[in-house]
C-alpha positions in Angstrom: 98.0 63.4 129.7 94.1 64.1 128.7 92.6 67.3 127.8 91.2 68.0 131.5 94.8 67.5 133.1 96.4 69.5 130.4 94.1 72.4 131.3 94.3 71.8 135.1 98.2 71.7 134.8 99.0 74.5 132.5 96.0 77.0 132.4 93.9 76.7 135.3 95.6 79.7 137.3 97.4 81.6 134.5 97.7 85.3 134.7 96.7 87.7 137.2 94.5 87.1 140.2 91.7 89.4 139.5 88.8 90.4 141.9 86.4 91.0 139.0 86.5 87.1 138.0 83.5 85.6 139.7 84.0 82.4 137.9 87.1 81.5 135.5 88.6 78.4 133.9 86.7 75.2 134.5 83.1 75.8 133.9 81.0 76.3 130.7 81.7 80.0 130.6 83.0 82.7 132.8 81.5 85.3 134.9 83.2 88.6 134.8 82.4 91.9 136.4 82.6 95.0 134.1 83.3 98.2 136.0 80.4 100.6 136.0 80.8 103.5 133.7 83.0 101.7 131.0 82.6 100.1 127.6 83.7 96.4 127.2 86.4 96.1 124.6 86.9 92.9 122.7 89.4 91.6 120.2 90.3 88.2 118.9 93.6 86.9 116.8 94.5 83.5 115.6 98.2 82.4 114.9 98.7 79.4 112.6 101.9 77.6 112.4 103.9 78.4 109.1 101.6 81.3 108.7 102.3 83.5 111.7 105.5 82.0 113.1 108.0 79.6 111.5 107.5 75.7 112.1 109.7 74.9 115.3 109.7 78.2 116.6 110.3 78.6 120.4 107.2 77.7 122.5 107.7 80.6 124.9 107.6 83.1 122.0 104.6 81.6 120.5 102.9 82.1 123.8 104.0 85.6 124.4 103.1 86.6 120.6 99.7 85.0 120.9 98.7 87.5 123.7 100.9 90.2 122.6 99.0 90.6 119.3 95.6 90.9 121.2 97.2 93.4 123.7 98.2 95.5 120.7 94.5 95.9 119.7 93.4 96.6 123.1 96.1 99.4 123.2 95.0 101.0 119.9 91.6 101.6 121.5 93.1 103.2 124.4 91.6 100.4 126.8 92.9 98.7 129.7 93.2 94.9 129.4 91.6 92.6 131.8 90.4 88.8 130.7 91.5 86.5 128.1 90.4 83.1 126.7 92.2 80.6 124.7 91.5 78.1 122.1 94.6 76.0 121.7 95.0 73.3 118.8 97.8 70.8 119.6 99.2 68.1 117.4 100.2 66.3 120.5 100.1 67.2 124.3 103.9 67.8 124.7 104.8 68.8 128.2 108.0 70.6 127.1 106.3 72.7 124.4 103.5 73.4 126.9 105.7 74.4 129.6 107.4 77.2 127.4 104.1 78.3 125.8 102.4 78.6 129.2 105.3 80.5 130.7 105.4 82.9 127.6 101.7 83.6 127.7 101.7 83.5 131.5 104.4 86.2 132.1 102.8 88.6 129.7 99.6 88.1 131.1 100.9 88.8 134.6 102.7 91.9 133.5 99.3 93.5 132.1 97.2 92.4 134.9 95.2 90.0 132.6 93.5 86.8 133.9 92.9 83.6 131.6 89.3 82.9 132.3 88.5 79.9 129.8 88.9 78.6 126.5 89.3 75.2 124.8 91.9 72.5 123.9 91.5 70.3 120.7 93.9 68.1 118.6 95.0 69.0 115.2 97.7 71.3 113.2 99.3 73.8 115.7 96.9 77.0 116.0 96.4 79.4 118.8 93.5 81.7 119.2 93.3 84.3 122.0 90.3 86.5 122.8 91.2 89.6 124.8 88.6 91.7 126.9 89.1 94.9 128.4 87.4 98.1 129.3 87.5 102.0 128.6 85.7 104.9 130.3 82.5 104.9 128.4 82.5 106.9 125.2 86.2 107.4 125.3 87.8 104.7 123.1 90.1 105.5 120.4 88.9 104.6 117.0 90.5 104.7 113.4 87.8 107.0 112.1 88.4 109.9 114.3 91.0 111.8 112.6 90.7 115.3 111.0 92.4 117.0 108.2 95.7 118.6 109.3 96.1 116.0 112.3 99.9 115.2 112.6 100.4 111.2 111.9 102.8 109.7 114.4 104.3 106.2 115.2 105.7 104.8 118.5 109.0 103.2 118.7 110.8 101.9 115.6 109.4 100.2 112.5 110.8 97.2 110.5 112.8 95.6 113.2 110.6 92.6 113.5 110.7 92.3 109.5 114.5 91.8 109.8 113.9 89.6 112.8 111.6 87.2 110.8 114.1 87.2 107.8 116.8 86.0 110.4 114.6 83.4 112.1 113.8 81.9 108.6 117.5 82.1 107.5 116.6 84.6 104.8 119.0 87.0 106.4 122.4 86.4 107.9 123.9 89.3 110.0 127.5 89.5 111.0 126.7 91.8 114.1 125.6 89.6 116.8 124.2 92.3 119.2 122.1 93.7 116.3 121.0 90.1 115.3 119.9 89.6 119.0 117.9 93.0 118.9 116.0 92.2 115.6 115.2 88.7 116.7 114.0 89.9 120.1 111.6 92.4 118.4 110.2 89.5 116.1 109.8 86.8 118.8 108.9 89.1 121.9 107.1 92.3 120.6 106.2 94.8 123.1 102.3 95.9 123.3 102.1 99.5 123.7 99.2 99.2 126.3 100.4 102.0 128.6 100.9 104.4 125.7 97.4 103.7 124.4 96.1 104.7 127.6 97.9 107.9 127.9 96.8 108.8 124.4 93.1 108.7 125.2 91.5 112.1 125.1 94.7 113.4 123.1 94.7 111.3 119.8 92.0 111.7 117.4 92.5 108.4 116.1 94.8 105.1 116.5 95.4 101.8 115.0 98.2 99.1 115.7 100.4 98.5 112.9 99.9 94.7 112.4 99.9 94.5 108.5 102.6 97.2 107.9 102.4 100.9 107.6 101.9 100.8 104.0 98.8 98.6 104.4 97.4 100.0 107.8 97.8 103.8 107.0 95.3 103.4 104.1 92.8 102.0 106.3 93.0 104.6 109.1 92.7 107.5 106.5 89.8 105.8 104.8 87.9 105.2 108.1 87.8 108.9 108.4 87.1 109.9 104.8 90.6 111.5 104.4 93.9 111.1 102.6 97.2 111.4 104.1 100.8 112.4 103.2 103.8 110.6 104.7 107.4 111.7 104.6 109.3 108.3 104.2 112.7 109.5 105.2 111.3 110.4 108.9 110.2 106.7 109.4 111.9 105.8 112.6 114.5 103.0 112.1 117.0 101.5 114.7 120.5 101.1 114.4 120.1 97.3 114.4 117.7 97.8 111.2 120.1 99.8 109.4 123.0 97.4 110.0 120.8 94.5 108.5 120.6 95.9 104.9 121.1 98.7 102.8 118.9 101.7 102.9 116.4 100.5 100.4 115.9 97.3 102.1 115.6 98.9 105.7 113.1 101.1 104.2 111.2 98.3 102.7 110.9 96.6 106.2 110.0 99.8 107.9 107.0 100.1 105.3 106.0 96.7 104.8 106.5 94.7 108.0 103.9 94.8 110.8 105.2 92.3 113.4 106.6 95.3 115.5 103.0 96.0 116.8 103.9 99.7 117.0 100.8 102.2 117.2 99.8 104.7 114.5 98.1 107.7 115.9 96.5 110.7 114.6 96.9 113.9 116.8 95.8 117.4 116.6 99.1 119.4 115.8 98.7 121.6 118.8 98.6 118.8 121.1 101.4 116.5 119.6 104.1 118.0 121.9 101.9 116.8 124.8 101.5 113.3 123.5 105.2 113.0 122.8 106.0 114.1 126.3 103.8 111.5 127.6 105.5 108.9 125.5 108.8 109.9 126.7 107.7 109.4 130.5 106.9 105.7 129.3 110.5 105.6 127.6 109.1 105.5 124.5 109.7 107.5 121.2 106.8 109.1 119.3 107.7 110.4 115.7 105.7 112.5 113.5 105.7 111.2 109.8 103.1 113.1 108.0 99.6 114.5 108.2 96.0 113.8 107.4 94.6 115.9 104.6 91.3 116.3 102.6 92.2 113.9 99.8 91.1 110.4 99.1 94.6 108.6 98.9 97.8 108.2 100.8 101.0 109.9 99.2 104.3 108.8 100.0 107.2 111.4 99.6 110.9 110.8 99.8 113.2 113.7 99.9 110.4 116.0 98.5 109.7 113.7 95.5 106.9 111.3 95.2 107.6 107.7 96.1 105.9 104.5 95.2 106.6 101.8 98.1 107.8 98.4 96.4 106.0 96.7 99.2 102.4 96.3 100.4 100.5 95.4 103.5 100.0 91.9 104.5 96.9 90.2 103.3 96.2 86.3 104.1 94.4 85.9 100.7 96.9 87.2 98.3 100.6 87.4 97.8 102.1 89.5 100.8 105.1 91.6 101.3 106.1 89.1 104.1 105.0 85.4 104.3 104.7 85.2 108.0 103.1 88.0 109.9 99.8 88.6 111.7 
């Protein structure tokens, strides 16, 4: 199977059938129609075997995650996803692997109305780069730097599950509770991007970002983008029963603070509108938990049961020792 047969067989008609795609896979570039009165939103992420997922990981999970991490960035902007491009580097054109990868990526693309409109394939170490394109009504995108002192800081869902799932996937953790193990592995292998919530938060939240590098690494970025500080009550971090079953309180707290592969959203919202946003989250069968607030300082203060607390983990950074070895 040569490169062109690979593209034709697995990627030529992947994802949603969108009327705003004038020209998609098969030409030198795509031709797309951006809706009038909108801003184009673009994001790109790269996944490398052994860095972002364990060697030998399930191909369907890799395909899902490759798109999910980009959809999470779109969600953080309050945008609607529309189109994606894929650059795929493969050690070999293995039909079994490609079937699983294309299924994982294609299923998630269809679920969010995304059309694959182009890309590239090359031979080499397994590496996947996806670019996502979407749109948002002009001037309404959520940004990291929009927060104000006094805003409530809140997170969607639960934190730390994917960190424990990664530990299970790599053999660093054994768990006797099979149901909890399944839940945690699912959270790592098939994260749920909060696209619908991001759209619902538009016009209510003052700032947002996705938690891709761990709360302890990402919250300082959001605060600094607005020239602010923050205070967080660590005991309020939302943690699932499965996570609590996977380790003692200290370990669960470390996963919740330092693991970013859950791809939940961190938002700042005016206190008088928090209830409104929480109600919108509930309509989406999603929890929104207040964990602290922005303030006029210039640093993030972590508090545990009323006392200042220093996290034992830090956010992920590709170019220094990180709290987890595999993350995005």
